[in-house]
Structures are given as structure tokens and as C-alpha cells.
Kinemage of the C-alpha trace (Angstrom):
@kinemage 1
@onewidth
@group {chain A} dominant
@subgroup {mainchain}
@vectorlist {calphas} color= white
{ca met a 1} P 0.000 0.000 0.000
{ca asp a 2} L 1.377 3.400 -0.978
{ca asp a 3} L 2.191 5.419 2.134
{ca phe a 4} L 1.560 8.804 0.493
{ca val a 5} L -1.583 9.072 2.636
{ca leu a 6} L -0.391 8.277 6.165
{ca gln a 7} L 3.231 9.289 5.497
{ca gly a 8} L 4.493 7.265 8.449
{ca gln a 9} L 1.807 8.434 10.860
{ca ser a 10} L -0.338 5.875 12.657
{ca gln a 11} L -3.481 7.993 12.395
{ca ile a 12} L -4.517 11.192 10.595
{ca ser a 13} L -7.608 13.383 10.454
{ca phe a 14} L -10.033 12.731 7.635
{ca arg a 15} L -9.316 16.268 6.444
{ca asp a 16} L -5.652 15.323 5.878
{ca phe a 17} L -6.687 12.052 4.232
{ca met a 18} L -8.931 13.889 1.764
{ca gln a 19} L -6.277 16.541 1.101
{ca arg a 20} L -3.619 13.957 0.256
{ca ala a 21} L -5.959 11.649 -1.661
{ca leu a 22} L -6.982 14.508 -3.958
{ca tyr a 23} L -3.974 16.823 -4.085
{ca his a 24} L -0.798 14.891 -3.243
{ca pro a 25} L 1.791 16.128 -5.803
{ca arg a 26} L 2.641 12.641 -7.033
{ca ser a 27} L -0.356 10.420 -6.333
{ca gly a 28} L -3.346 12.718 -5.756
{ca tyr a 29} L -6.504 12.298 -7.792
{ca tyr a 30} L -6.347 15.809 -9.257
{ca gln a 31} L -2.603 15.621 -9.906
{ca ser a 32} L -2.685 12.655 -12.281
{ca gly a 33} L -2.499 14.725 -15.460
{ca ser a 34} L -5.811 13.301 -16.700
{ca val a 35} L -9.105 15.084 -17.292
{ca arg a 36} L -11.594 13.543 -14.871
{ca gln a 37} L -14.790 15.206 -16.136
{ca gly a 38} L -17.044 14.106 -18.961
{ca ala a 39} L -19.205 11.296 -20.248
{ca lys a 40} L -16.326 8.806 -20.390
{ca lys a 41} L -14.607 9.967 -17.196
{ca asp a 42} L -15.395 9.653 -13.479
{ca tyr a 43} L -18.071 12.333 -13.171
{ca ile a 44} L -19.874 14.993 -15.184
{ca thr a 45} L -20.132 18.709 -14.526
{ca ala a 46} L -22.570 21.233 -15.953
{ca pro a 47} L -20.086 22.626 -18.527
{ca ser a 48} L -19.028 19.151 -19.693
{ca ile a 49} L -22.545 18.006 -20.648
{ca ser a 50} L -23.079 20.348 -23.617
{ca pro a 51} L -22.475 23.966 -24.707
{ca leu a 52} L -25.825 25.022 -23.191
{ca phe a 53} L -24.315 25.993 -19.838
{ca ala a 54} L -21.613 28.143 -21.451
{ca arg a 55} L -24.143 29.858 -23.731
{ca cys a 56} L -26.322 30.820 -20.765
{ca leu a 57} L -23.317 31.963 -18.755
{ca ala a 58} L -22.207 34.160 -21.657
{ca his a 59} L -25.674 35.710 -21.802
{ca ser a 60} L -25.346 36.587 -18.118
{ca leu a 61} L -21.815 37.985 -18.383
{ca ala a 62} L -22.124 39.978 -21.617
{ca pro a 63} L -23.492 43.116 -19.863
{ca ile a 64} L -20.579 43.035 -17.421
{ca phe a 65} L -17.970 43.060 -20.190
{ca lys a 66} L -19.847 45.721 -22.106
{ca lys a 67} L -19.606 47.918 -19.018
{ca asn a 68} L -16.041 46.817 -18.133
{ca pro a 69} L -14.267 46.154 -21.466
{ca thr a 70} L -10.800 45.807 -19.891
{ca trp a 71} L -11.835 43.024 -17.514
{ca ser a 72} L -10.637 39.429 -17.880
{ca ile a 73} L -12.046 36.019 -16.996
{ca ala a 74} L -10.317 33.625 -14.613
{ca glu a 75} L -11.556 30.047 -14.351
{ca ile a 76} L -10.465 28.029 -11.327
{ca gly a 77} L -10.241 24.306 -12.055
{ca pro a 78} L -10.883 24.432 -15.824
{ca gly a 79} L -10.951 20.646 -16.283
{ca ser a 80} L -10.831 19.780 -19.983
{ca gly a 81} L -10.854 23.429 -21.074
{ca gly a 82} L -14.290 22.948 -22.599
{ca leu a 83} L -15.968 25.766 -20.685
{ca ala a 84} L -13.200 28.180 -21.667
{ca ala a 85} L -13.583 27.284 -25.345
{ca glu a 86} L -17.383 27.488 -25.356
{ca leu a 87} L -17.600 30.617 -23.196
{ca leu a 88} L -15.093 32.553 -25.298
{ca ala a 89} L -16.950 31.588 -28.473
{ca ala a 90} L -20.326 32.552 -26.996
{ca leu a 91} L -19.057 35.909 -25.716
{ca his a 92} L -17.546 36.507 -29.157
{ca gln a 93} L -21.061 36.115 -30.601
{ca his a 94} L -22.226 38.779 -28.128
{ca asp a 95} L -19.311 40.969 -29.317
{ca gln a 96} L -18.110 41.031 -25.698
{ca cys a 97} L -15.185 38.604 -25.784
{ca pro a 98} L -12.521 39.566 -23.210
{ca glu a 99} L -8.941 39.986 -24.343
{ca ser a 100} L -7.690 37.677 -21.593
{ca tyr a 101} L -8.944 34.348 -20.221
{ca cys a 102} L -6.883 32.988 -17.321
{ca leu a 103} L -7.038 29.251 -16.698
{ca ile a 104} L -5.991 28.532 -13.101
{ca glu a 105} L -4.456 25.087 -13.551
{ca pro a 106} L -1.323 23.937 -11.683
{ca asp a 107} L -1.016 20.615 -13.559
{ca ile a 108} L 1.324 20.961 -16.556
{ca asn a 109} L -0.089 17.927 -18.388
{ca leu a 110} L -3.646 19.209 -18.064
{ca arg a 111} L -2.557 22.582 -19.408
{ca val a 112} L -1.345 20.890 -22.582
{ca gln a 113} L -4.679 19.081 -23.011
{ca gln a 114} L -6.677 22.248 -22.340
{ca lys a 115} L -4.642 24.277 -24.816
{ca ala a 116} L -5.071 21.610 -27.509
{ca leu a 117} L -8.847 21.495 -27.031
{ca ile a 118} L -9.249 25.278 -27.153
{ca ala a 119} L -6.965 25.575 -30.183
{ca asn a 120} L -8.969 22.914 -32.024
{ca gln a 121} L -12.228 24.878 -31.949
{ca glu a 122} L -13.742 26.261 -35.141
{ca leu a 123} L -13.350 29.757 -33.711
{ca cys a 124} L -9.804 29.584 -32.358
{ca leu a 125} L -9.362 32.003 -29.463
{ca val a 126} L -6.470 30.232 -27.748
{ca asp a 127} L -4.302 33.337 -28.168
{ca arg a 128} L -6.461 35.002 -25.506
{ca cys a 129} L -5.735 32.246 -22.968
{ca gln a 130} L -3.033 32.292 -20.319
{ca trp a 131} L -2.288 29.620 -17.735
{ca tyr a 132} L -1.475 30.246 -14.076
{ca gly a 133} L -1.007 28.164 -10.960
{ca thr a 134} L -2.969 30.681 -8.881
{ca leu a 135} L -5.050 33.758 -9.607
{ca pro a 136} L -2.691 36.521 -10.807
{ca asn a 137} L -2.220 39.447 -8.453
{ca ala a 138} L -4.316 42.605 -8.952
{ca phe a 139} L -6.794 40.663 -11.086
{ca ser a 140} L -9.783 42.608 -12.401
{ca gly a 141} L -12.654 40.684 -13.926
{ca val a 142} L -14.895 37.670 -13.473
{ca val a 143} L -13.760 34.618 -11.506
{ca ile a 144} L -15.630 31.401 -12.350
{ca ala a 145} L -15.427 28.227 -10.279
{ca asn a 146} L -17.561 25.189 -11.061
{ca glu a 147} L -17.540 22.404 -8.472
{ca val a 148} L -14.393 23.678 -6.790
{ca leu a 149} L -15.581 24.269 -3.234
{ca asp a 150} L -16.979 20.736 -2.915
{ca ala a 151} L -13.478 19.375 -3.494
{ca leu a 152} L -11.934 21.271 -0.578
{ca pro a 153} L -11.136 18.881 2.296
{ca val a 154} L -13.348 18.723 5.378
{ca his a 155} L -13.051 17.528 8.947
{ca leu a 156} L -15.473 14.828 10.069
{ca leu a 157} L -17.081 14.774 13.510
{ca glu a 158} L -19.413 12.176 14.950
{ca ser a 159} L -21.852 12.370 17.834
{ca asp a 160} L -22.829 9.363 19.934
{ca gln a 161} L -26.143 8.510 21.582
{ca thr a 162} L -25.580 11.227 24.189
{ca gly a 163} L -24.553 13.882 21.670
{ca gln a 164} L -20.879 13.717 22.675
{ca leu a 165} L -18.634 14.713 19.767
{ca ser a 166} L -15.461 12.994 18.581
{ca ser a 167} L -13.136 13.448 15.622
{ca val a 168} L -13.285 10.917 12.785
{ca gln a 169} L -9.766 9.787 11.901
{ca val a 170} L -8.188 7.426 9.366
{ca glu a 171} L -5.700 4.650 10.097
{ca arg a 172} L -4.290 1.582 8.387
{ca gly a 173} L -6.323 -1.623 8.661
{ca asn a 174} L -5.826 -5.204 7.525
{ca asp a 175} L -7.288 -4.603 4.050
{ca gly a 176} L -6.611 -0.928 3.452
{ca tyr a 177} L -7.585 2.175 5.357
{ca gln a 178} L -10.233 2.221 8.045
{ca trp a 179} L -12.077 4.660 10.286
{ca ala a 180} L -10.842 5.532 13.749
{ca ser a 181} L -11.876 7.950 16.467
{ca ser a 182} L -10.021 10.585 18.458
{ca val a 183} L -10.604 13.583 20.683
{ca leu a 184} L -11.706 16.787 18.989
{ca cys a 185} L -9.165 19.287 17.741
{ca pro a 186} L -9.827 22.615 19.536
{ca asp a 187} L -10.057 24.731 16.370
{ca val a 188} L -12.542 22.321 14.776
{ca tyr a 189} L -14.709 22.326 17.894
{ca gln a 190} L -14.509 26.121 18.050
{ca ala a 191} L -15.718 26.343 14.438
{ca phe a 192} L -18.570 23.964 15.259
{ca cys a 193} L -19.654 26.195 18.147
{ca asp a 194} L -19.148 29.515 16.344
{ca arg a 195} L -21.355 28.397 13.456
{ca glu a 196} L -24.135 27.402 15.870
{ca ile a 197} L -24.535 24.059 14.123
{ca pro a 198} L -27.519 22.146 15.538
{ca arg a 199} L -26.697 19.206 17.795
{ca his a 200} L -28.027 15.766 16.881
{ca his a 201} L -27.442 12.292 18.291
{ca his a 202} L -25.852 9.593 16.114
{ca tyr a 203} L -24.861 12.151 13.494
{ca arg a 204} L -21.869 12.712 11.212
{ca tyr a 205} L -20.878 16.341 10.688
{ca glu a 206} L -18.699 17.772 7.917
{ca ile a 207} L -16.785 20.878 8.993
{ca ser a 208} L -14.745 22.922 6.522
{ca leu a 209} L -11.872 25.063 7.750
{ca asp a 210} L -10.514 25.533 4.213
{ca ile a 211} L -13.216 27.657 2.580
{ca ala a 212} L -12.446 30.801 4.597
{ca pro a 213} L -8.691 30.970 3.800
{ca phe a 214} L -9.421 30.059 0.172
{ca leu a 215} L -11.757 33.050 -0.223
{ca gln a 216} L -9.432 35.298 1.778
{ca ser a 217} L -6.594 34.514 -0.639
{ca leu a 218} L -8.918 35.168 -3.573
{ca tyr a 219} L -9.923 38.553 -2.173
{ca gln a 220} L -6.308 39.584 -1.601
{ca arg a 221} L -5.360 38.767 -5.195
{ca met a 222} L -8.298 40.628 -6.736
{ca asn a 223} L -8.294 44.307 -7.571
{ca gln a 224} L -11.965 44.392 -8.499
{ca gly a 225} L -14.543 42.118 -10.043
{ca val a 226} L -17.097 39.440 -9.361
{ca cys a 227} L -16.844 35.778 -8.351
{ca leu a 228} L -19.335 33.140 -9.506
{ca phe a 229} L -19.225 29.813 -7.660
{ca phe a 230} L -21.414 26.934 -8.859
{ca asp a 231} L -21.600 23.942 -6.539
{ca tyr a 232} L -23.675 21.269 -4.875
{ca gly a 233} L -24.919 22.302 -1.456
{ca tyr a 234} L -27.450 23.731 0.944
{ca ser a 235} L -27.989 26.522 3.404
{ca arg a 236} L -26.746 25.587 6.883
{ca ser a 237} L -30.177 24.714 8.283
{ca met a 238} L -30.762 22.256 5.439
{ca tyr a 239} L -27.176 21.014 5.373
{ca tyr a 240} L -27.361 19.795 8.963
{ca his a 241} L -30.962 18.608 8.748
{ca pro a 242} L -31.736 15.778 11.210
{ca gln a 243} L -32.479 13.386 8.341
{ca arg a 244} L -29.047 13.981 6.782
{ca his a 245} L -27.363 12.049 9.583
{ca leu a 246} L -24.761 10.360 7.361
{ca gly a 247} L -23.557 13.635 5.852
{ca thr a 248} L -22.948 14.299 2.167
{ca leu a 249} L -19.469 12.858 1.696
{ca gln a 250} L -19.232 10.709 -1.435
{ca ala a 251} L -16.761 9.129 -3.827
{ca phe a 252} L -17.083 8.491 -7.575
{ca arg a 253} L -15.212 6.403 -10.104
{ca asn a 254} L -16.388 5.753 -13.674
{ca his a 255} L -19.725 7.465 -12.937
{ca thr a 256} L -20.321 4.986 -10.116
{ca leu a 257} L -20.992 6.030 -6.543
{ca ile a 258} L -18.440 4.276 -4.332
{ca asp a 259} L -19.609 3.393 -0.828
{ca asp a 260} L -16.108 3.330 0.658
{ca val a 261} L -14.517 6.793 0.408
{ca leu a 262} L -11.296 5.384 1.925
{ca met a 263} L -10.806 2.844 -0.858
{ca gln a 264} L -7.986 3.390 -3.362
{ca pro a 265} L -7.068 6.980 -2.455
{ca gly a 266} L -5.884 8.866 -5.515
{ca asp a 267} L -7.974 6.738 -7.879
{ca gln a 268} L -11.450 8.067 -7.082
{ca asp a 269} L -13.033 11.469 -6.679
{ca ile a 270} L -14.035 12.522 -3.161
{ca ser a 271} L -16.404 15.425 -2.646
{ca cys a 272} L -18.592 16.969 -0.004
{ca his a 273} L -21.563 19.283 -0.478
{ca val a 274} L -21.123 22.936 0.399
{ca asp a 275} L -22.542 24.864 3.349
{ca phe a 276} L -23.532 28.025 1.451
{ca thr a 277} L -24.168 29.883 4.693
{ca leu a 278} L -20.490 29.319 5.490
{ca val a 279} L -19.481 30.467 2.004
{ca ala a 280} L -21.433 33.713 2.415
{ca glu a 281} L -20.048 34.300 5.920
{ca ser a 282} L -16.496 33.624 4.744
{ca ala a 283} L -16.875 35.891 1.710
{ca val a 284} L -18.092 38.774 3.885
{ca ala a 285} L -15.309 38.168 6.419
{ca ala a 286} L -12.771 38.311 3.589
{ca gly a 287} L -14.151 41.681 2.441
{ca phe a 288} L -16.432 40.719 -0.450
{ca asp a 289} L -19.978 41.977 -0.954
{ca val a 290} L -22.362 39.041 -1.401
{ca ile a 291} L -24.577 39.654 -4.439
{ca gly a 292} L -26.913 36.710 -4.215
{ca leu a 293} L -27.594 32.986 -4.141
{ca thr a 294} L -29.826 31.087 -6.556
{ca lys a 295} L -30.474 27.596 -7.864
{ca gln a 296} L -28.804 26.624 -11.126
{ca met a 297} L -32.150 26.005 -12.834
{ca tyr a 298} L -33.341 29.557 -12.127
{ca phe a 299} L -30.066 30.997 -13.388
{ca leu a 300} L -30.272 29.014 -16.632
{ca tyr a 301} L -33.952 29.792 -17.204
{ca ala a 302} L -33.298 33.518 -16.687
{ca asn a 303} L -30.493 33.359 -19.237
{ca gly a 304} L -32.568 31.781 -21.965
{ca ile a 305} L -31.704 28.095 -21.970
{ca ala a 306} L -34.994 27.418 -23.804
{ca asp a 307} L -34.028 29.903 -26.534
{ca val a 308} L -30.527 28.433 -26.766
{ca leu a 309} L -31.995 24.960 -27.167
{ca gln a 310} L -34.319 26.224 -29.897
{ca tyr a 311} L -31.320 27.739 -31.699
{ca phe a 312} L -29.466 24.419 -31.658
{ca gln a 313} L -32.541 22.582 -32.950
{ca lys a 314} L -32.033 24.416 -36.242
{ca gln a 315} L -28.294 23.673 -36.319
{ca leu a 316} L -28.059 20.025 -35.284
{ca ser a 317} L -29.128 16.645 -36.568
{ca his a 318} L -32.188 15.169 -34.903
{ca leu a 319} L -30.078 12.734 -32.859
{ca asp a 320} L -27.658 15.424 -31.684
{ca phe a 321} L -30.540 17.700 -30.769
{ca leu a 322} L -32.081 14.947 -28.640
{ca arg a 323} L -28.776 14.736 -26.757
{ca tyr a 324} L -28.814 18.494 -26.190
{ca arg a 325} L -32.409 18.346 -25.001
{ca gln a 326} L -31.468 15.611 -22.545
{ca ser a 327} L -28.565 17.731 -21.314
{ca ala a 328} L -30.956 20.655 -20.757
{ca his a 329} L -33.094 18.351 -18.632
{ca ile a 330} L -30.079 17.318 -16.545
{ca leu a 331} L -29.006 20.930 -16.068
{ca thr a 332} L -32.419 22.231 -14.997
{ca ser a 333} L -34.425 19.364 -13.521
{ca pro a 334} L -34.911 19.573 -9.734
{ca gln a 335} L -34.209 15.830 -9.613
{ca glu a 336} L -30.873 16.292 -11.409
{ca met a 337} L -28.567 19.345 -11.186
{ca gly a 338} L -31.194 22.070 -11.338
{ca glu a 339} L -32.033 22.401 -7.661
{ca leu a 340} L -29.065 20.884 -5.863
{ca ile a 341} L -26.443 22.995 -7.641
{ca lys a 342} L -26.494 26.601 -6.497
{ca leu a 343} L -24.779 29.744 -7.734
{ca ile a 344} L -23.397 32.153 -5.167
{ca ala a 345} L -21.937 35.445 -6.384
{ca phe a 346} L -19.901 38.088 -4.589
{ca ser a 347} L -17.998 41.154 -5.698
{ca lys a 348} L -15.129 43.448 -4.821
{ca gly a 349} L -14.739 47.075 -5.757
{ca gly a 350} L -18.192 48.318 -6.597
{ca pro a 351} L -21.868 47.472 -7.081
{ca ile a 352} L -22.536 45.257 -10.106
{ca gln a 353} L -25.594 43.289 -8.991
{ca asp a 354} L -27.824 44.718 -11.713
{ca asp a 355} L -25.282 43.733 -14.382
{ca ile a 356} L -25.530 39.975 -13.719
{ca ile a 357} L -28.550 38.388 -15.363
{ca gly a 358} L -30.095 35.519 -13.426
{ca leu a 359} L -29.457 36.539 -9.832
{ca pro a 360} L -32.241 37.615 -7.471
{ca ser a 361} L -32.461 41.391 -7.147
């Protein structure tokens, strides 16, 4: 068994397990040099299903770039590069294509794949793309992150029949890694108390300490602009609902939900839904102004997904159009991505709420 997870320790927090399983420089899931999103990969994201998501996003962003023509786009975690290619092309149709599109991608091999995909589009706009490991300093523009926050590591806590809390740890077992228990770390318990998370018996809690510093770093690197984060999640009251006693932690491989999140670290995706109350609190604490929160389906409806689908009906074969129509259903259906994926937006450096189409006023 590869020791890149425990690294000689007898026991580690689940937060450290998740961090190493996903981001270890040599063996982490996201450091493999392979694109993990798409129909033939481990999981799908809204941009990877079809161009519909990018077309609607362009419709929402066009007024911003008309008002701020020198702004750029930065995409955190650009995956295959498909959203960058489709979004640039769609904004070009609106005559609002930014001069610069920053792909925040630390993996060199993925950068090569992203560049090749963007360069291979009918409307080649790869000359507008630059690659960075982190958001460039003094950035002005729109930051886009799709399913990024749900991949940040979390601490796990468990309560017993009396409500007593303990920390969920990971250790080596006979056939791999196994769960263990330990006393609570003071800073994790303090976060639990500060957030006024409801107490339940026989309950597993997911506590993120990584979202706040992530957004703080983002704020410090931005000069002005707006951030759009799309992710699976709930408000805090719904996140810690009594019926959600097993939490939201899950693992995927080859589009299959894996019951054992400790199995084969580095070879399967691990994610955890987002506490959007925490995201809003952390954004405000960092200095951002929160613009709004909405469900993905409302955002896409407001930005004309029905009209976009009608446009493609005239451009595509019948079979291809049926695929696009199915993708629209996945993107907007409450039983699919439409209700569970939310968009939260926040800004720095000035009021722009009225410029973003699809957010509640």
C-alpha cells in the first residue's frame, strides 16, 4: 500500500486524508495529469454536458464586459478546457469577448490538453488564454469556479447517543484504510460552536476550515470584479438537517458512486456538499460583498436556456438535438442538477448586482 496518505503516521484526520488523496503532488486524484470530467470519465459537470451551460453563462456575463471592457475572466479548475472554449466563443457572438482568459491550472499535463482542445475549436481564441497556478495578483474581472468548493477537504465529527462529539480519523487496517476515532481538535470544535450548528445524536458532521482561507486569498489577489461559484450544497439549516445524519461525503469512479470513500485513495473522486451559509459568511469576512444565491435552474432559465436549445434545434441533426435536449433536462431538472447545484456570487470594488442576469435582485 502506498504510504503517500499516512506518510508514516499511525493515524490522521479525515481532512488530511482527503487533502492527500486529492492533491498529493505525485499520487493525488487531481494531480494525475488526466481530465476527470465528462461522459467517459469519473463524473460529469454542468459545462461538460453540452455547450448550453456556457451559452447561458455568456448571456449573463455579456453586460458586465460591455460595461467593463478591460476586464478578464479567470476560471479556477478548468478541467478539460471545454468551458473556456465554449464561453469565449459565446461571448464573441455577443461581441463582448474579453482579451484575456486565465485558466488557473497547476497541472502541466492538463494545461497541454486544455490548450489543444481550445486551439482545435472552429473559432480559435487560444491566443487570448493564459495559464497560471494561482489567480494573478491585482486581477480585475470575473472569476468562475464550477464544483471547486466541494473538493476542498473537510473535517469529520461524529456524535454518539448522548450527543458527545469525537473526531473521525483514518488509520491503516488489515485490508486498506479504516475509520478511527479521536478527541476533537480545539479549532474544529470552536468552528462547530461559532457556526451554531444544531446538535443531533448519532450524526456525522462535515466541517470545513478551508473555505475561509481560500476566499481570503482570492480577495487579496483581486483588484476588483465578481466571483461566480457553482456547486452542490445547501444553506446551513438544510445542510445539517436531522435526516441527513450520514452527511454528504461521497466518492465516484467511472460514474459509479463508491460506498467506501477510503478505498484506493488517488484513484477516485471525493467530494462533499457545500454549506452556502459558510461560504457567504467567509466571503463577507474576507471583504467581499455578497450579491446573491440562486439555484442553477433559475439561473439558466433567466439566461434563456430554452431559446438556446431552440437555436441548436435548427443547427443540429435530430439525434444530436435529442442529446442536447437531454442535457438541458439534466441541467435544470430539480431531480438532477437544477435544484441541488447553487450559484453564489460576490464582488469586490463596486456594485454590479444589476449587471448579472439571473441573480435575485
